[in-house]
N, CA, C, O and the ligand as a Tripos MOL2 file, in Angstrom:
@<TRIPOS>MOLECULE
protein
  277   275    70     0     0
PROTEIN
NO_CHARGES

@<TRIPOS>ATOM
      1 N          70.8050   -8.6430   95.7970 N.3       1 MET1
      2 CA         71.3610   -7.3610   95.1680 C.3       1 MET1
      3 C          71.2350   -6.2310   96.2470 C.2       1 MET1
      4 O          70.1280   -5.8210   96.5960 O.2       1 MET1
      5 N          72.4650   -5.7170   96.7890 N.am      2 THR2
      6 CA         72.3770   -4.6980   97.7890 C.3       2 THR2
      7 C          72.2890   -3.3130   97.0660 C.2       2 THR2
      8 O          72.4280   -3.1820   95.8500 O.2       2 THR2
      9 N          72.0620   -2.3770   97.8730 N.am      3 GLN3
     10 CA         71.9500   -0.9640   97.2370 C.3       3 GLN3
     11 C          73.2380   -0.5400   96.6220 C.2       3 GLN3
     12 O          73.2650    0.1260   95.5870 O.2       3 GLN3
     13 N          74.3540   -0.9450   97.2890 N.am      4 HIS4
     14 CA         75.6860   -0.6570   96.7860 C.3       4 HIS4
     15 C          75.8280   -1.2350   95.3400 C.2       4 HIS4
     16 O          76.2910   -0.5220   94.4500 O.2       4 HIS4
     17 N          75.4650   -2.4250   95.1170 N.am      5 ASP5
     18 CA         75.4830   -3.0820   93.8690 C.3       5 ASP5
     19 C          74.6460   -2.2580   92.8830 C.2       5 ASP5
     20 O          75.0590   -2.1280   91.7300 O.2       5 ASP5
     21 N          73.5760   -1.7360   93.2410 N.am      6 GLU6
     22 CA         72.6870   -0.9950   92.3550 C.3       6 GLU6
     23 C          73.4470    0.1900   91.8940 C.2       6 GLU6
     24 O          73.4150    0.5240   90.7090 O.2       6 GLU6
     25 N          74.2010    0.9040   92.8760 N.am      7 VAL7
     26 CA         74.9470    2.0650   92.5160 C.3       7 VAL7
     27 C          75.9930    1.8040   91.5360 C.2       7 VAL7
     28 O          76.1810    2.5280   90.5580 O.2       7 VAL7
     29 N          76.7090    0.7030   91.8230 N.am      8 VAL8
     30 CA         77.8360    0.3450   90.9900 C.3       8 VAL8
     31 C          77.3280    0.0060   89.4860 C.2       8 VAL8
     32 O          77.9360    0.3570   88.4740 O.2       8 VAL8
     33 N          76.1710   -0.6980   89.5000 N.am      9 LYS9
     34 CA         75.5790   -1.1170   88.2630 C.3       9 LYS9
     35 C          75.1790    0.1420   87.3670 C.2       9 LYS9
     36 O          75.3760    0.1960   86.1530 O.2       9 LYS9
     37 N          74.6040    1.1240   88.1170 N.am     10 ARG10
     38 CA         74.2030    2.3070   87.4060 C.3      10 ARG10
     39 C          75.3270    3.0510   86.8420 C.2      10 ARG10
     40 O          75.2820    3.5450   85.7150 O.2      10 ARG10
     41 N          76.4540    3.1410   87.7110 N.am     11 ARG11
     42 CA         77.6490    3.8230   87.3350 C.3      11 ARG11
     43 C          78.2930    3.1170   86.0590 C.2      11 ARG11
     44 O          78.7980    3.8030   85.1700 O.2      11 ARG11
     45 N          78.2610    1.8350   86.0000 N.am     12 LEU12
     46 CA         78.8760    1.1170   84.9390 C.3      12 LEU12
     47 C          77.9940    1.3160   83.6820 C.2      12 LEU12
     48 O          78.5090    1.4450   82.5710 O.2      12 LEU12
     49 N          76.7370    1.3360   83.8670 N.am     13 ALA13
     50 CA         75.8590    1.5090   82.6860 C.3      13 ALA13
     51 C          76.0330    2.8660   82.1380 C.2      13 ALA13
     52 O          75.9700    3.0480   80.9220 O.2      13 ALA13
     53 N          76.2600    3.8820   83.0130 N.am     14 ASP14
     54 CA         76.3700    5.2720   82.5970 C.3      14 ASP14
     55 C          77.7470    5.3190   81.7090 C.2      14 ASP14
     56 O          77.8190    5.8640   80.6070 O.2      14 ASP14
     57 N          78.7740    4.6860   82.3430 N.am     15 LYS15
     58 CA         80.1950    4.6530   81.7100 C.3      15 LYS15
     59 C          80.0380    3.9860   80.3700 C.2      15 LYS15
     60 O          80.5620    4.4880   79.3760 O.2      15 LYS15
     61 N          79.3420    2.8820   80.3050 N.am     16 SER16
     62 CA         79.2590    2.0880   79.0940 C.3      16 SER16
     63 C          78.5380    2.8920   78.0640 C.2      16 SER16
     64 O          78.9130    2.8530   76.8920 O.2      16 SER16
     65 N          77.4590    3.6640   78.4630 N.am     17 ARG17
     66 CA         76.7020    4.4210   77.4400 C.3      17 ARG17
     67 C          77.5470    5.5690   77.0240 C.2      17 ARG17
     68 O          77.5140    5.9190   75.8440 O.2      17 ARG17
     69 N          78.3200    6.2050   77.9030 N.am     18 ALA18
     70 CA         79.1920    7.3060   77.5410 C.3      18 ALA18
     71 C          80.3120    6.9490   76.5380 C.2      18 ALA18
     72 O          80.6790    7.6950   75.6300 O.2      18 ALA18
     73 N          80.8310    5.6820   76.8150 N.am     19 LEU19
     74 CA         81.8190    5.2060   75.8720 C.3      19 LEU19
     75 C          81.2270    4.8940   74.5490 C.2      19 LEU19
     76 O          81.8600    5.2090   73.5410 O.2      19 LEU19
     77 N          80.0210    4.2770   74.4470 N.am     20 ALA20
     78 CA         79.4300    4.0610   73.1830 C.3      20 ALA20
     79 C          79.1590    5.3170   72.4340 C.2      20 ALA20
     80 O          79.3950    5.3830   71.2270 O.2      20 ALA20
     81 N          78.6480    6.3650   73.1420 N.am     21 GLU21
     82 CA         78.4780    7.6610   72.6010 C.3      21 GLU21
     83 C          79.7530    8.2300   72.0660 C.2      21 GLU21
     84 O          79.7710    8.7890   70.9690 O.2      21 GLU21
     85 N          80.7920    8.1070   72.7930 N.am     22 ALA22
     86 CA         82.1340    8.5550   72.3310 C.3      22 ALA22
     87 C          82.5240    7.8710   71.0300 C.2      22 ALA22
     88 O          83.0310    8.5160   70.1130 O.2      22 ALA22
     89 N          82.2860    6.5620   70.9490 N.am     23 LEU23
     90 CA         82.6870    5.8590   69.7510 C.3      23 LEU23
     91 C          81.8240    6.3360   68.5800 C.2      23 LEU23
     92 O          82.2900    6.4930   67.4510 O.2      23 LEU23
     93 N          80.5250    6.5640   68.9050 N.am     24 GLU24
     94 CA         79.6500    7.0730   67.8530 C.3      24 GLU24
     95 C          80.2070    8.3650   67.2340 C.2      24 GLU24
     96 O          80.2850    8.5240   66.0160 O.2      24 GLU24
     97 N          80.6010    9.3030   68.1680 N.am     25 ARG25
     98 CA         81.1250   10.5850   67.7710 C.3      25 ARG25
     99 C          82.4460   10.3870   66.9480 C.2      25 ARG25
    100 O          82.7030   11.1390   66.0080 O.2      25 ARG25
    101 N          83.2210    9.4350   67.2920 N.am     26 VAL26
    102 CA         84.4360    9.1800   66.4550 C.3      26 VAL26
    103 C          84.0330    8.7070   65.0220 C.2      26 VAL26
    104 O          84.6650    9.0860   64.0360 O.2      26 VAL26
    105 N          82.9770    7.8790   64.9410 N.am     27 ARG27
    106 CA         82.4890    7.4760   63.6710 C.3      27 ARG27
    107 C          81.9420    8.6380   62.7970 C.2      27 ARG27
    108 O          82.1300    8.6930   61.5820 O.2      27 ARG27
    109 N          81.2480    9.5660   63.5150 N.am     28 GLU28
    110 CA         80.6660   10.6760   62.8290 C.3      28 GLU28
    111 C          81.6440   11.8640   62.6050 C.2      28 GLU28
    112 O          81.3620   12.8210   61.8850 O.2      28 GLU28
    113 N          82.8370   11.7250   63.2920 N.am     29 GLY29
    114 CA         83.9160   12.7460   62.9710 C.3      29 GLY29
    115 C          83.6950   13.9410   63.9150 C.2      29 GLY29
    116 O          84.2850   15.0020   63.7080 O.2      29 GLY29
    117 N          82.8300   13.7760   64.9760 N.am     30 THR30
    118 CA         82.5600   14.9770   65.7680 C.3      30 THR30
    119 C          83.2170   14.7610   67.1670 C.2      30 THR30
    120 O          82.9940   15.5310   68.1010 O.2      30 THR30
    121 N          83.9880   13.7420   67.2580 N.am     31 TYR31
    122 CA         84.6610   13.4130   68.6020 C.3      31 TYR31
    123 C          85.7180   14.4950   68.9050 C.2      31 TYR31
    124 O          86.5600   14.8330   68.0720 O.2      31 TYR31
    125 N          85.6270   15.0190   70.1420 N.am     32 GLY32
    126 CA         86.5730   16.0380   70.6810 C.3      32 GLY32
    127 C          85.9820   17.3750   70.3560 C.2      32 GLY32
    128 O          86.7020   18.3480   70.5820 O.2      32 GLY32
    129 N          84.7540   17.5870   69.8490 N.am     33 ILE33
    130 CA         84.2510   18.9030   69.6430 C.3      33 ILE33
    131 C          83.1880   19.0600   70.7830 C.2      33 ILE33
    132 O          82.3150   18.2230   71.0110 O.2      33 ILE33
    133 N          83.3750   20.3050   71.5140 N.am     34 CYS34
    134 CA         82.5600   20.5990   72.5380 C.3      34 CYS34
    135 C          81.0140   20.8110   72.0790 C.2      34 CYS34
    136 O          80.6930   21.6410   71.2280 O.2      34 CYS34
    137 N          80.1420   19.9990   72.7170 N.am     35 GLN35
    138 CA         78.7850   19.9740   72.3070 C.3      35 GLN35
    139 C          78.0360   21.2940   72.6940 C.2      35 GLN35
    140 O          76.9230   21.5440   72.2310 O.2      35 GLN35
    141 N          78.6160   22.0360   73.4660 N.am     36 ALA36
    142 CA         77.9120   23.3620   73.7860 C.3      36 ALA36
    143 C          78.3390   24.5090   73.0000 C.2      36 ALA36
    144 O          77.5180   25.3070   72.5490 O.2      36 ALA36
    145 N          79.7690   24.6380   72.7920 N.am     37 CYS37
    146 CA         80.2180   25.8350   72.0680 C.3      37 CYS37
    147 C          80.8330   25.5260   70.6890 C.2      37 CYS37
    148 O          81.0670   26.3750   69.8290 O.2      37 CYS37
    149 N          81.0650   24.2070   70.5890 N.am     38 GLY38
    150 CA         81.5770   23.7680   69.2030 C.3      38 GLY38
    151 C          83.0450   23.9690   69.0030 C.2      38 GLY38
    152 O          83.5300   23.8210   67.8810 O.2      38 GLY38
    153 N          83.8250   24.3210   70.1030 N.am     39 CYS39
    154 CA         85.2000   24.4520   69.9800 C.3      39 CYS39
    155 C          85.9100   23.0350   70.0650 C.2      39 CYS39
    156 O          85.2710   22.0270   70.3660 O.2      39 CYS39
    157 N          87.0920   23.0170   69.8200 N.am     40 ARG40
    158 CA         87.8420   21.6910   69.8820 C.3      40 ARG40
    159 C          88.2880   21.5260   71.3500 C.2      40 ARG40
    160 O          88.8850   22.4240   71.9440 O.2      40 ARG40
    161 N          87.9660   20.3140   71.9210 N.am     41 ILE41
    162 CA         88.3020   20.0680   73.2830 C.3      41 ILE41
    163 C          89.8450   19.6550   73.2530 C.2      41 ILE41
    164 O          90.2280   18.7870   72.4690 O.2      41 ILE41
    165 N          90.7230   20.3060   74.1350 N.am     42 PRO42
    166 CA         92.0610   20.0060   74.1290 C.3      42 PRO42
    167 C          92.4150   18.6000   74.2220 C.2      42 PRO42
    168 O          91.7880   17.8760   74.9960 O.2      42 PRO42
    169 N          93.3960   18.1270   73.4790 N.am     43 ARG43
    170 CA         93.7210   16.7070   73.5060 C.3      43 ARG43
    171 C          94.0770   16.1870   74.9190 C.2      43 ARG43
    172 O          93.7780   15.0520   75.2890 O.2      43 ARG43
    173 N          94.7330   17.0850   75.6860 N.am     44 ARG44
    174 CA         95.0970   16.6230   77.0690 C.3      44 ARG44
    175 C          93.8410   16.3300   77.9010 C.2      44 ARG44
    176 O          93.8480   15.4190   78.7280 O.2      44 ARG44
    177 N          92.7670   17.0960   77.6840 N.am     45 ARG45
    178 CA         91.5060   16.7700   78.4460 C.3      45 ARG45
    179 C          90.9600   15.5070   77.9300 C.2      45 ARG45
    180 O          90.5190   14.6620   78.7090 O.2      45 ARG45
    181 N          90.9680   15.3260   76.6030 N.am     46 LEU46
    182 CA         90.4060   13.9730   76.1920 C.3      46 LEU46
    183 C          91.2070   12.8520   76.5840 C.2      46 LEU46
    184 O          90.6500   11.7670   76.7520 O.2      46 LEU46
    185 N          92.5360   12.9810   76.7630 N.am     47 GLU47
    186 CA         93.4050   11.8600   77.3560 C.3      47 GLU47
    187 C          92.9740   11.5840   78.8040 C.2      47 GLU47
    188 O          92.9240   10.4450   79.2670 O.2      47 GLU47
    189 N          92.6760   12.6600   79.4700 N.am     48 ALA48
    190 CA         92.2850   12.4760   80.9010 C.3      48 ALA48
    191 C          90.8910   11.9680   81.0380 C.2      48 ALA48
    192 O          90.5880   11.1210   81.8780 O.2      48 ALA48
    193 N          90.0090   12.5250   80.1610 N.am     49 VAL49
    194 CA         88.5900   12.2440   80.2540 C.3      49 VAL49
    195 C          88.0800   11.7730   78.8090 C.2      49 VAL49
    196 O          87.4860   12.5890   78.1050 O.2      49 VAL49
    197 N          88.2890   10.5530   78.3900 N.am     50 PRO50
    198 CA         88.0700   10.3120   77.0240 C.3      50 PRO50
    199 C          86.5450   10.5070   76.5100 C.2      50 PRO50
    200 O          86.2520   10.6560   75.3240 O.2      50 PRO50
    201 N          85.6540   10.4850   77.5400 N.am     51 THR51
    202 CA         84.2430   10.5120   77.3020 C.3      51 THR51
    203 C          83.7850   12.0010   77.3680 C.2      51 THR51
    204 O          82.5860   12.2420   77.2260 O.2      51 THR51
    205 N          84.6230   12.9530   77.5640 N.am     52 ALA52
    206 CA         84.2620   14.4120   77.7270 C.3      52 ALA52
    207 C          83.5120   14.8360   76.4800 C.2      52 ALA52
    208 O          83.9400   14.5690   75.3570 O.2      52 ALA52
    209 N          82.3660   15.5130   76.6980 N.am     53 THR53
    210 CA         81.6610   16.0710   75.5230 C.3      53 THR53
    211 C          81.6430   17.6300   75.5910 C.2      53 THR53
    212 O          81.0770   18.2990   74.7270 O.2      53 THR53
    213 N          82.2780   18.1650   76.6450 N.am     54 LEU54
    214 CA         82.2680   19.6110   76.7530 C.3      54 LEU54
    215 C          83.7030   20.0090   77.0370 C.2      54 LEU54
    216 O          84.4810   19.2580   77.6260 O.2      54 LEU54
    217 N          84.0410   21.2730   76.5780 N.am     55 CYS55
    218 CA         85.4440   21.7670   76.9870 C.3      55 CYS55
    219 C          85.3520   22.2350   78.3860 C.2      55 CYS55
    220 O          84.2690   22.3020   78.9680 O.2      55 CYS55
    221 N          86.5230   22.5720   78.9530 N.am     56 VAL56
    222 CA         86.6630   22.8830   80.3390 C.3      56 VAL56
    223 C          85.7950   23.9590   80.7920 C.2      56 VAL56
    224 O          85.1630   23.8430   81.8420 O.2      56 VAL56
    225 N          85.7190   25.1000   79.9940 N.am     57 SER57
    226 CA         84.9040   26.1710   80.4290 C.3      57 SER57
    227 C          83.3920   25.8950   80.3320 C.2      57 SER57
    228 O          82.6490   26.3780   81.1860 O.2      57 SER57
    229 N          82.8970   25.1330   79.3210 N.am     58 CYS58
    230 CA         81.4780   24.8380   79.3130 C.3      58 CYS58
    231 C          81.1190   23.8620   80.4490 C.2      58 CYS58
    232 O          80.0520   23.9480   81.0560 O.2      58 CYS58
    233 N          82.0900   22.8960   80.7190 N.am     59 GLN59
    234 CA         81.8190   21.9490   81.8010 C.3      59 GLN59
    235 C          81.7620   22.7270   83.0940 C.2      59 GLN59
    236 O          80.8950   22.4270   83.9150 O.2      59 GLN59
    237 N          82.6340   23.7230   83.3440 N.am     60 ALA60
    238 CA         82.6250   24.4960   84.5720 C.3      60 ALA60
    239 C          81.3740   25.2630   84.6530 C.2      60 ALA60
    240 O          80.7660   25.3160   85.7220 O.2      60 ALA60
    241 N          80.9610   25.8400   83.6340 N.am     61 GLN61
    242 CA         79.6740   26.6520   83.5410 C.3      61 GLN61
    243 C          78.4900   25.7830   83.8880 C.2      61 GLN61
    244 O          77.6260   26.1930   84.6630 O.2      61 GLN61
    245 N          78.4320   24.5470   83.3080 N.am     62 ARG62
    246 CA         77.3870   23.5920   83.5220 C.3      62 ARG62
    247 C          77.3190   23.2840   84.9860 C.2      62 ARG62
    248 O          76.2650   23.4000   85.6110 O.2      62 ARG62
    249 N          78.5080   22.8680   85.5690 N.am     63 GLU63
    250 CA         78.6150   22.4870   86.9590 C.3      63 GLU63
    251 C          78.2580   23.6920   87.9190 C.2      63 GLU63
    252 O          77.6610   23.5320   88.9840 O.2      63 GLU63
    253 N          78.6830   24.9140   87.4370 N.am     64 GLY64
    254 CA         78.2040   26.0800   88.2320 C.3      64 GLY64
    255 C          76.6900   26.2500   88.3110 C.2      64 GLY64
    256 O          76.1250   26.5450   89.3640 O.2      64 GLY64
    257 N          76.0300   26.0440   87.1070 N.am     65 VAL65
    258 CA         74.5490   26.0910   87.0990 C.3      65 VAL65
    259 C          74.0160   25.0210   87.9040 C.2      65 VAL65
    260 O          73.0830   25.2630   88.6700 O.2      65 VAL65
    261 N          74.5350   23.8010   87.8100 N.am     66 ALA66
    262 CA         74.0170   22.7170   88.6180 C.3      66 ALA66
    263 C          74.0280   22.9330   90.1470 C.2      66 ALA66
    264 O          73.1220   22.5650   90.8940 O.2      66 ALA66
    265 N          75.1880   23.5890   90.5410 N.am     67 HIS67
    266 CA         75.3240   23.8660   91.9510 C.3      67 HIS67
    267 C          74.3900   24.9700   92.3980 C.2      67 HIS67
    268 O          73.9080   24.9360   93.5310 O.2      67 HIS67
    269 N          74.1070   25.9780   91.5210 N.am     68 ALA68
    270 CA         73.2650   27.0290   91.8170 C.3      68 ALA68
    271 C          71.8640   26.4660   91.9300 C.2      68 ALA68
    272 O          71.1050   26.9130   92.7900 O.2      68 ALA68
    273 N          71.5020   25.5440   91.1330 N.am     69 ALA69
    274 CA         70.0770   25.0150   91.0410 C.3      69 ALA69
    275 C          69.7080   24.2670   92.3410 C.2      69 ALA69
    276 O          68.5930   23.7620   92.4680 O.2      69 ALA69
    277 ZN         82.6630   24.5700   75.0740 Zn       70 ZN70
@<TRIPOS>BOND
     1     1     2 1
     2     2     3 1
     3     3     4 2
     4     3     5 am
     5     5     6 1
     6     6     7 1
     7     7     8 2
     8     7     9 am
     9     9    10 1
    10    10    11 1
    11    11    12 2
    12    11    13 am
    13    13    14 1
    14    14    15 1
    15    15    16 2
    16    15    17 am
    17    17    18 1
    18    18    19 1
    19    19    20 2
    20    19    21 am
    21    21    22 1
    22    22    23 1
    23    23    24 2
    24    23    25 am
    25    25    26 1
    26    26    27 1
    27    27    28 2
    28    27    29 am
    29    29    30 1
    30    30    31 1
    31    31    32 2
    32    31    33 am
    33    33    34 1
    34    34    35 1
    35    35    36 2
    36    35    37 am
    37    37    38 1
    38    38    39 1
    39    39    40 2
    40    39    41 am
    41    41    42 1
    42    42    43 1
    43    43    44 2
    44    43    45 am
    45    45    46 1
    46    46    47 1
    47    47    48 2
    48    47    49 am
    49    49    50 1
    50    50    51 1
    51    51    52 2
    52    51    53 am
    53    53    54 1
    54    54    55 1
    55    55    56 2
    56    55    57 am
    57    57    58 1
    58    58    59 1
    59    59    60 2
    60    59    61 am
    61    61    62 1
    62    62    63 1
    63    63    64 2
    64    63    65 am
    65    65    66 1
    66    66    67 1
    67    67    68 2
    68    67    69 am
    69    69    70 1
    70    70    71 1
    71    71    72 2
    72    71    73 am
    73    73    74 1
    74    74    75 1
    75    75    76 2
    76    75    77 am
    77    77    78 1
    78    78    79 1
    79    79    80 2
    80    79    81 am
    81    81    82 1
    82    82    83 1
    83    83    84 2
    84    83    85 am
    85    85    86 1
    86    86    87 1
    87    87    88 2
    88    87    89 am
    89    89    90 1
    90    90    91 1
    91    91    92 2
    92    91    93 am
    93    93    94 1
    94    94    95 1
    95    95    96 2
    96    95    97 am
    97    97    98 1
    98    98    99 1
    99    99   100 2
   100    99   101 am
   101   101   102 1
   102   102   103 1
   103   103   104 2
   104   103   105 am
   105   105   106 1
   106   106   107 1
   107   107   108 2
   108   107   109 am
   109   109   110 1
   110   110   111 1
   111   111   112 2
   112   111   113 am
   113   113   114 1
   114   114   115 1
   115   115   116 2
   116   115   117 am
   117   117   118 1
   118   118   119 1
   119   119   120 2
   120   119   121 am
   121   121   122 1
   122   122   123 1
   123   123   124 2
   124   123   125 am
   125   125   126 1
   126   126   127 1
   127   127   128 2
   128   127   129 am
   129   129   130 1
   130   130   131 1
   131   131   132 2
   132   131   133 am
   133   133   134 1
   134   134   135 1
   135   135   136 2
   136   135   137 am
   137   137   138 1
   138   138   139 1
   139   139   140 2
   140   139   141 am
   141   141   142 1
   142   142   143 1
   143   143   144 2
   144   143   145 am
   145   145   146 1
   146   146   147 1
   147   147   148 2
   148   147   149 am
   149   149   150 1
   150   150   151 1
   151   151   152 2
   152   151   153 am
   153   153   154 1
   154   154   155 1
   155   155   156 2
   156   155   157 am
   157   157   158 1
   158   158   159 1
   159   159   160 2
   160   159   161 am
   161   161   162 1
   162   162   163 1
   163   163   164 2
   164   163   165 am
   165   165   166 1
   166   166   167 1
   167   167   168 2
   168   167   169 am
   169   169   170 1
   170   170   171 1
   171   171   172 2
   172   171   173 am
   173   173   174 1
   174   174   175 1
   175   175   176 2
   176   175   177 am
   177   177   178 1
   178   178   179 1
   179   179   180 2
   180   179   181 am
   181   181   182 1
   182   182   183 1
   183   183   184 2
   184   183   185 am
   185   185   186 1
   186   186   187 1
   187   187   188 2
   188   187   189 am
   189   189   190 1
   190   190   191 1
   191   191   192 2
   192   191   193 am
   193   193   194 1
   194   194   195 1
   195   195   196 2
   196   195   197 am
   197   197   198 1
   198   198   199 1
   199   199   200 2
   200   199   201 am
   201   201   202 1
   202   202   203 1
   203   203   204 2
   204   203   205 am
   205   205   206 1
   206   206   207 1
   207   207   208 2
   208   207   209 am
   209   209   210 1
   210   210   211 1
   211   211   212 2
   212   211   213 am
   213   213   214 1
   214   214   215 1
   215   215   216 2
   216   215   217 am
   217   217   218 1
   218   218   219 1
   219   219   220 2
   220   219   221 am
   221   221   222 1
   222   222   223 1
   223   223   224 2
   224   223   225 am
   225   225   226 1
   226   226   227 1
   227   227   228 2
   228   227   229 am
   229   229   230 1
   230   230   231 1
   231   231   232 2
   232   231   233 am
   233   233   234 1
   234   234   235 1
   235   235   236 2
   236   235   237 am
   237   237   238 1
   238   238   239 1
   239   239   240 2
   240   239   241 am
   241   241   242 1
   242   242   243 1
   243   243   244 2
   244   243   245 am
   245   245   246 1
   246   246   247 1
   247   247   248 2
   248   247   249 am
   249   249   250 1
   250   250   251 1
   251   251   252 2
   252   251   253 am
   253   253   254 1
   254   254   255 1
   255   255   256 2
   256   255   257 am
   257   257   258 1
   258   258   259 1
   259   259   260 2
   260   259   261 am
   261   261   262 1
   262   262   263 1
   263   263   264 2
   264   263   265 am
   265   265   266 1
   266   266   267 1
   267   267   268 2
   268   267   269 am
   269   269   270 1
   270   270   271 1
   271   271   272 2
   272   271   273 am
   273   273   274 1
   274   274   275 1
   275   275   276 2
@<TRIPOS>SUBSTRUCTURE
     1 MET1         2 RESIDUE 1 A MET
     2 THR2         6 RESIDUE 1 A THR
     3 GLN3        10 RESIDUE 1 A GLN
     4 HIS4        14 RESIDUE 1 A HIS
     5 ASP5        18 RESIDUE 1 A ASP
     6 GLU6        22 RESIDUE 1 A GLU
     7 VAL7        26 RESIDUE 1 A VAL
     8 VAL8        30 RESIDUE 1 A VAL
     9 LYS9        34 RESIDUE 1 A LYS
    10 ARG10       38 RESIDUE 1 A ARG
    11 ARG11       42 RESIDUE 1 A ARG
    12 LEU12       46 RESIDUE 1 A LEU
    13 ALA13       50 RESIDUE 1 A ALA
    14 ASP14       54 RESIDUE 1 A ASP
    15 LYS15       58 RESIDUE 1 A LYS
    16 SER16       62 RESIDUE 1 A SER
    17 ARG17       66 RESIDUE 1 A ARG
    18 ALA18       70 RESIDUE 1 A ALA
    19 LEU19       74 RESIDUE 1 A LEU
    20 ALA20       78 RESIDUE 1 A ALA
    21 GLU21       82 RESIDUE 1 A GLU
    22 ALA22       86 RESIDUE 1 A ALA
    23 LEU23       90 RESIDUE 1 A LEU
    24 GLU24       94 RESIDUE 1 A GLU
    25 ARG25       98 RESIDUE 1 A ARG
    26 VAL26      102 RESIDUE 1 A VAL
    27 ARG27      106 RESIDUE 1 A ARG
    28 GLU28      110 RESIDUE 1 A GLU
    29 GLY29      114 RESIDUE 1 A GLY
    30 THR30      118 RESIDUE 1 A THR
    31 TYR31      122 RESIDUE 1 A TYR
    32 GLY32      126 RESIDUE 1 A GLY
    33 ILE33      130 RESIDUE 1 A ILE
    34 CYS34      134 RESIDUE 1 A CYS
    35 GLN35      138 RESIDUE 1 A GLN
    36 ALA36      142 RESIDUE 1 A ALA
    37 CYS37      146 RESIDUE 1 A CYS
    38 GLY38      150 RESIDUE 1 A GLY
    39 CYS39      154 RESIDUE 1 A CYS
    40 ARG40      158 RESIDUE 1 A ARG
    41 ILE41      162 RESIDUE 1 A ILE
    42 PRO42      166 RESIDUE 1 A PRO
    43 ARG43      170 RESIDUE 1 A ARG
    44 ARG44      174 RESIDUE 1 A ARG
    45 ARG45      178 RESIDUE 1 A ARG
    46 LEU46      182 RESIDUE 1 A LEU
    47 GLU47      186 RESIDUE 1 A GLU
    48 ALA48      190 RESIDUE 1 A ALA
    49 VAL49      194 RESIDUE 1 A VAL
    50 PRO50      198 RESIDUE 1 A PRO
    51 THR51      202 RESIDUE 1 A THR
    52 ALA52      206 RESIDUE 1 A ALA
    53 THR53      210 RESIDUE 1 A THR
    54 LEU54      214 RESIDUE 1 A LEU
    55 CYS55      218 RESIDUE 1 A CYS
    56 VAL56      222 RESIDUE 1 A VAL
    57 SER57      226 RESIDUE 1 A SER
    58 CYS58      230 RESIDUE 1 A CYS
    59 GLN59      234 RESIDUE 1 A GLN
    60 ALA60      238 RESIDUE 1 A ALA
    61 GLN61      242 RESIDUE 1 A GLN
    62 ARG62      246 RESIDUE 1 A ARG
    63 GLU63      250 RESIDUE 1 A GLU
    64 GLY64      254 RESIDUE 1 A GLY
    65 VAL65      258 RESIDUE 1 A VAL
    66 ALA66      262 RESIDUE 1 A ALA
    67 HIS67      266 RESIDUE 1 A HIS
    68 ALA68      270 RESIDUE 1 A ALA
    69 ALA69      274 RESIDUE 1 A ALA
    70 ZN70       277 GROUP 0 **** ****
């Protein structure tokens, strides 16, 4: 197992977890609702990023914070 394989494996595991969580939200009826501000995530964004849990502005804010940290 090379280091590259480890990275790929971790990415796939993350993706798989994100998809499972998205399915769980569909079952709960909370799919497409921003987890930070509670607004509806635009359909176009969900089509582009089906596992998105944040609206564009909350995502940008979070990434801004992450960059600052
Ligand atoms: Zn939001």
